[in-house]
C-alpha positions as CSV (number, residue, x, y, z in Angstrom):
1,M,17.1,118.7,61.4
2,N,19.9,118.1,58.9
3,R,22.0,121.1,58.1
4,K,24.7,121.0,55.5
5,R,27.9,122.5,56.8
6,T,31.5,122.6,55.8
7,L,34.7,121.8,57.6
8,P,36.1,124.4,60.0
9,D,39.1,126.3,58.8
10,V,41.9,125.2,61.1
11,Y,44.4,125.2,58.3
12,R,47.2,127.7,58.4
13,H,49.3,127.8,55.3
14,R,53.0,128.4,55.8
15,K,55.9,129.1,53.5
16,K,56.6,126.0,51.4
17,I,60.2,125.0,52.0
18,C,60.5,121.3,51.0
19,G,58.5,118.3,50.3
20,G,58.4,115.0,48.5
21,R,59.1,111.5,49.7
22,G,62.3,112.1,51.6
23,V,62.5,109.7,54.6
24,A,63.4,106.2,53.4
25,D,59.7,105.1,53.2
26,I,59.3,104.7,56.9
27,H,57.9,101.4,58.2
28,G,37.8,127.6,67.8
29,P,34.5,126.3,67.7
30,N,32.3,127.2,64.8
31,E,28.8,125.7,65.2
32,E,27.9,126.8,61.6
33,N,30.3,124.1,60.3
34,Q,29.8,120.9,62.3
35,S,27.8,118.0,60.7
36,M,29.2,115.0,59.0
37,D,29.0,115.4,55.2
38,R,29.8,112.3,53.2
39,P,30.0,112.9,49.5
40,E,29.9,110.1,47.0
41,P,33.3,108.3,46.9
42,E,35.9,109.6,44.5
43,P,39.6,109.0,44.2
44,I,41.7,110.6,47.0
45,R,45.2,111.2,45.6
46,D,48.5,111.3,47.4
47,T,47.4,112.5,50.8
48,R,45.5,109.3,51.6
49,A,48.5,107.2,50.6
50,N,50.8,109.4,52.7
51,L,48.5,109.1,55.7
52,Q,48.8,105.4,55.5
53,L,52.6,105.6,55.1
54,L,52.9,107.7,58.2
55,H,50.4,105.6,60.1
56,D,52.3,102.4,59.3
57,G,55.5,104.0,60.6
58,F,54.1,104.8,64.0
59,P,55.8,102.6,66.6
60,L,52.7,101.2,68.4
61,E,54.7,98.6,70.2
62,K,56.8,101.3,71.9
63,F,53.6,102.5,73.6
64,E,52.5,98.9,74.5
65,G,49.2,99.4,72.6
66,R,48.1,102.3,74.9
67,L,47.8,104.7,72.0
68,P,46.5,104.6,68.4
69,A,48.8,105.7,65.6
70,I,49.1,109.5,65.8
71,I,50.1,111.4,62.7
72,L,50.9,115.1,63.1
73,R,49.1,117.1,60.3
74,H,52.2,119.0,59.3
75,Q,54.1,115.7,58.7
76,L,52.0,115.4,55.6
77,Y,53.7,118.5,54.3
78,S,57.0,116.7,54.4
79,L,55.7,114.4,51.7
80,S,54.3,116.9,49.3
81,N,55.3,120.1,47.5
82,N,51.8,121.5,47.5
83,R,50.5,122.2,51.0
84,T,47.2,123.7,49.8
85,E,46.4,120.5,47.9
86,V,47.3,118.4,51.0
87,D,44.8,120.5,53.1
88,Q,42.1,120.1,50.5
89,Q,42.6,116.4,50.2
90,L,42.7,115.9,54.0
91,N,39.4,117.9,54.2
92,D,37.9,115.4,51.8
93,I,39.2,112.4,53.9
94,I,37.8,113.9,57.1
95,R,34.4,114.5,55.5
96,R,34.3,110.8,54.5
97,G,34.7,109.9,58.2
98,E,38.1,108.1,57.8
99,V,40.1,110.4,60.0
100,R,39.6,113.3,62.3
101,L,41.7,116.1,63.8
102,F,42.7,116.6,67.4
103,K,44.5,119.4,69.1
104,L,47.8,118.3,70.7
105,G,50.4,120.4,72.4
106,A,50.6,124.1,73.0
107,A,51.5,125.3,69.5
108,P,48.4,127.0,67.9
109,D,48.7,125.1,64.6
110,E,49.7,121.7,65.9
111,F,47.0,119.1,65.2
112,A,47.0,115.3,65.2
113,V,45.3,113.1,62.6
114,I,43.9,109.9,63.8
115,F,41.9,107.2,62.0
116,V,38.4,107.3,63.3
117,Q,37.9,103.6,63.9
118,E,41.2,103.4,65.8
119,Y,40.2,106.4,67.9
120,I,36.9,104.7,68.7
121,D,38.6,101.4,69.7
122,H,41.1,103.4,71.8
123,I,38.3,105.1,73.7
124,R,36.5,101.8,74.4
125,R,39.7,100.3,75.8
126,F,40.7,103.3,77.8
127,T,37.2,103.9,79.3
128,S,36.6,100.2,80.1
129,R,39.0,100.7,83.1
130,L,37.1,103.7,84.4
131,W,34.5,101.9,86.5
132,D,33.1,105.2,88.0
133,I,32.0,106.6,84.6
134,P,28.7,105.3,83.2
135,K,29.0,103.5,79.9
136,S,25.9,105.3,78.8
137,T,27.8,108.7,78.9
138,I,30.6,107.3,76.7
139,D,28.1,105.8,74.3
140,K,26.2,109.1,74.1
141,F,29.5,111.0,73.4
142,M,30.4,108.5,70.6
143,D,27.0,108.6,69.0
144,K,26.2,112.3,69.2
145,V,29.7,113.9,68.9
146,I,32.2,111.5,67.3
147,S,29.9,110.1,64.7
148,C,28.5,113.4,63.4
149,Y,30.7,116.3,64.6
150,L,33.8,117.4,62.6
151,D,35.2,120.4,64.5
152,V,38.2,120.1,66.9
153,S,36.4,122.0,69.7
154,L,32.9,122.9,70.9
155,T,31.3,125.2,73.4
156,R,29.4,124.5,76.6
157,E,26.2,125.9,75.1
158,Y,26.5,123.7,72.0
159,M,27.2,120.6,74.1
160,M,24.3,121.2,76.4
161,N,21.7,122.6,74.0
162,T,22.4,120.6,70.9
163,F,23.8,117.4,72.2
164,K,21.7,117.5,75.4
165,F,24.6,116.7,77.8
166,Q,24.1,117.4,81.5
167,E,26.8,119.0,83.7
168,S,27.4,115.6,85.4
169,E,28.0,113.9,82.1
170,I,30.4,116.7,81.0
171,K,32.4,116.2,84.2
172,D,32.6,112.5,83.4
173,L,33.9,113.3,79.9
174,F,36.7,115.4,81.4
175,K,37.5,112.6,83.8
176,A,37.7,110.2,80.9
177,E,40.1,112.7,79.1
178,L,37.6,113.1,76.2
179,L,37.4,116.8,76.7
180,A,40.1,119.4,77.5
181,V,39.8,123.1,78.4
182,R,40.4,125.4,75.5
183,D,39.2,128.7,77.1
184,A,36.2,129.8,79.1
185,G,33.2,127.9,78.0
186,S,35.0,126.2,75.1
187,W,36.6,122.7,75.0
188,W,38.9,120.7,72.8
189,L,38.0,117.2,71.8
190,S,40.8,115.2,73.3
191,L,42.7,111.9,73.0
192,P,42.8,110.0,76.2
193,G,46.3,109.2,77.3
194,A,47.9,111.7,74.9
195,G,50.3,112.9,77.5
196,M,52.7,110.0,76.9
197,F,52.8,110.8,73.2
198,I,53.4,114.5,73.9
199,K,56.3,113.8,76.3
200,S,58.0,111.5,73.8
201,H,57.4,113.9,70.9
202,I,59.0,116.8,72.8
203,R,62.0,114.8,73.8
204,G,62.5,113.4,70.3
205,R,62.2,116.8,68.6
206,K,64.7,118.4,71.0
207,A,67.1,115.5,70.5
208,I,67.0,115.6,66.7
209,L,67.3,119.4,66.5
210,L,70.3,119.2,68.9
211,M,71.9,116.7,66.6
212,I,71.7,119.1,63.7
213,R,72.8,122.0,65.8
214,K,76.0,120.2,66.7
215,C,76.8,119.6,63.0
216,K,79.1,121.8,61.1
217,Y,77.1,124.8,59.7
218,K,74.1,123.3,61.5
219,E,73.3,121.1,58.6
220,I,73.4,117.4,57.8
221,L,72.5,115.1,54.8
222,Q,69.2,113.5,55.5
223,K,70.5,110.0,54.7
224,E,73.2,110.5,57.4
225,L,70.6,111.7,59.9
226,E,68.3,108.7,59.2
227,V,70.9,106.2,60.6
228,R,71.5,108.0,63.8
229,K,69.9,106.9,67.1
230,L,67.7,108.9,69.4
231,P,67.7,108.5,73.2
232,K,65.5,105.7,74.5
233,A,63.0,108.2,76.0
234,A,62.3,109.4,72.4
235,K,60.1,106.4,71.5
236,L,58.8,107.7,68.1
237,G,62.0,107.0,66.2
238,I,64.2,109.1,63.9
239,A,62.1,108.8,60.7
240,Y,59.0,110.1,62.6
241,H,60.9,113.1,63.7
242,I,62.5,113.8,60.3
243,H,58.9,114.1,58.9
244,D,58.1,116.3,61.9
245,I,60.9,118.8,61.6
246,I,60.5,119.1,57.9
247,G,56.8,119.6,57.9
248,A,57.0,122.0,60.8
249,D,59.5,124.2,58.9
250,L,62.2,123.7,61.6
251,V,64.7,122.8,58.9
252,S,65.2,123.8,55.3
253,C,65.7,121.1,52.6
254,I,68.3,121.7,50.0
255,D,68.9,119.4,47.1
256,T,72.6,118.6,46.6
257,T,74.6,116.2,44.4
258,S,75.0,114.1,47.6
259,G,71.3,114.0,48.4
260,K,68.9,116.1,50.4
261,L,70.6,118.4,52.9
262,L,68.7,119.5,56.1
263,R,69.7,122.9,57.4
264,L,68.5,124.2,60.8
265,N,66.2,127.2,60.6
266,E,67.1,129.8,63.2
């Protein structure tokens, strides 16, 4: 039975501090709101282009093809002055089946945006090496969950009663890193192999914030920051992390006659 539902509200609006194209053009489960709703195509404005910009700047080669391009949702805020509009447009793009959200990291409002086809391709590659997990279980997950379920998490009850998964299949999905524990009886949809991204992201964020902290008055012109080098362990690159710290409100942006100034928020 088809039921029309809307996207879950995982968006948390925060104080608008800065936005616009700054970096030098870088190269809880709610079963009331789950089904895929694809409206007739209509123009998606800046957010779609900004998703592509951030996607194209992701250093796939640094991860040797073991991850798809991962965009942090708040990075989109670094490219726009209207966060509400970004969230609305991203909702539209998710409904169209182009991208989906995944929970990454411990921060309650930190979500990753991944293009759906790239996520599917990644799952196929990752699980092809797991000989002890039946392909039928992966196919069932792709068909019943990924193709028609929009939320970032689900419950055991929903998984078993609606999608008809057995306990053994659910255990295999955990083994394949397609599910991760959220709380008792509730699971996040997960990105296999995401640990390597999370480690690199944490190292890079710490390194770039330390750079700014060491500057006089804990501030630096963005154009000066863009040419600095991060440690090798921070694989994501300086431009990725500038979008990250701006969108996450870890710095304030101040327009000056010399260019945009980034000041550490404490």
